[in-house]
N, C-alpha and C positions, 0 to 999 in steps of 0.2 A: 204260705204253702207249707205243708207238714214235711217232716224229715223223710217219711216214706214216699211222698210224692216227689220230692227232690231226688231221692235215690232212683226212682223209676225213670224220671226225666234224664238223669245222668246216664243210666244204662241204655236208654233208647238212643241218646246222642252218640255214645261210644259205638253202638252197633252200626249206626249210620256212617260214622267216620271210617270204621274198619271194613265196611262193605266194599269200598273202593280201593282199599290197600293192595289187594292182589294184582290190580291192573296197573300199578305204578312201578316202573322199572327202578326209579330212584329210591322209592320206598323199600323195595325188595333188597337192593344193594346195601342200603343203610341198615336194614334189619339184620342182614347177615353179619355186618361188622360189629354190631352192638349186642351180640348174643353170647350169653354165658350159661354154663350148666354148673350147678352147685348142689352138694348134698348137705342140707341144713339139719344139724342134730337136735334142734329145738323148735318149738312152735313159734311163729312170728306173726306180726300183723302189718297191714298197710291199709290205712283208712278203716272202713268198716269190715274189711276182709280179714279172716283168720285163716292161717295156713298151718297145717300139721307138719311135724318133722318129716323130712323126706327129700327126694331128688326133684329139683326144679330147673327148668330152662327159663331164663329171663331174657327177653329181647326188647330193644328200645328202637323206635322208629324216629324219623326226622321231625315228627310232630310232637315230640316229647311225651309219647305215650309208651309205657312199658307193658308188655304182656308177660304175666307170670303163669307158667304152666307146670303143674305138678302131677304126680301119679293119681291123686284123688280129687284135686280141685285146681281151679284156675281163676285168674282175675286180671284186672287192669289197674295201673297206677299212673299218676302224673309225675313227670320228671323235669329236671332242668340239667343244663350242662355247665361245667366250670372249666376254665382254661388253667392249666397247671404249668409251672415253670420248667419242670423236668418230666420226661415220660415215666410212667409207672413201671416198676421193675417186675411186678407180678400181676396176674389176673386174680381179682378177689372181689368178694361181696362183703360189705360192711353193714353191721346192724347196730342200732342204739339199744342198749340194755337199760331200762328204767325199772327199778324194783325187780320183779320177776317176769317182766314182759320184754319182748324183743320187737323192734320195729326196723323195717328195711330202710337203710340210710343211703348207701352209695354203691356204685359198681366201678371198679377200676380195671382197665384192660392193659395188659403188658404192652409196652411200647407206645401207648397213646399219650398225648399231651393234654387230653381232656378227660374228665370223669363225669359220670352221670350221678346226680343226686335225686333223692325222692323227697317230694314236698312233705313236711310234717303234717300228719292228720290231726283232726280235732282230738281224737282219743290219745294220741301221742303227746300233744300239748297239755292236755289235762293231766296225764300221768306224770309228765315232767314237773308241772307246777305243784302237784300233790306230793311228790317224792322229795324228801329233804336232802337227798344226796344227788350229786351231779351224775348224769347218764354216762355210762362207759361205752366204748366202742369195742365190738367183737368182730373179728375178721374171720372169714371162712374162705379158704382157697378154692378157686373155681376148678372144675374138671376139664380135661381136654374134650372138645366136641368131636364126635366122629366126622370124618371127612367124606 
């Protein structure tokens, strides 16, 4: 199967998964708990998706799918959760910087003892292997969501 065909299949599967999301009370409650808003001052990537600098709302549901919504574009990403020994002191979004590219890495919510991480994409793994220096982490403070 070609890369284009795989991408189309993935898009169709995600559309099917999200079609039932509004009907699940548990999904809605989890979605509200895992939502952050962040003003990103640089372009970044996740998978084959490219996001321009701007204001983004990122929400994660219980199925480990993140929805990234911006002023000019939106997308989906696969995530995981890690248990932490101490709750986070701040709400922040962390990016990997490899060379001159930024990749979505983690979301930390103030007071939570878990954080969300984004699975590295093929392009991120290729950039990390091609770059001779170790990636650095860049943290962006999240904004208060309107109530």
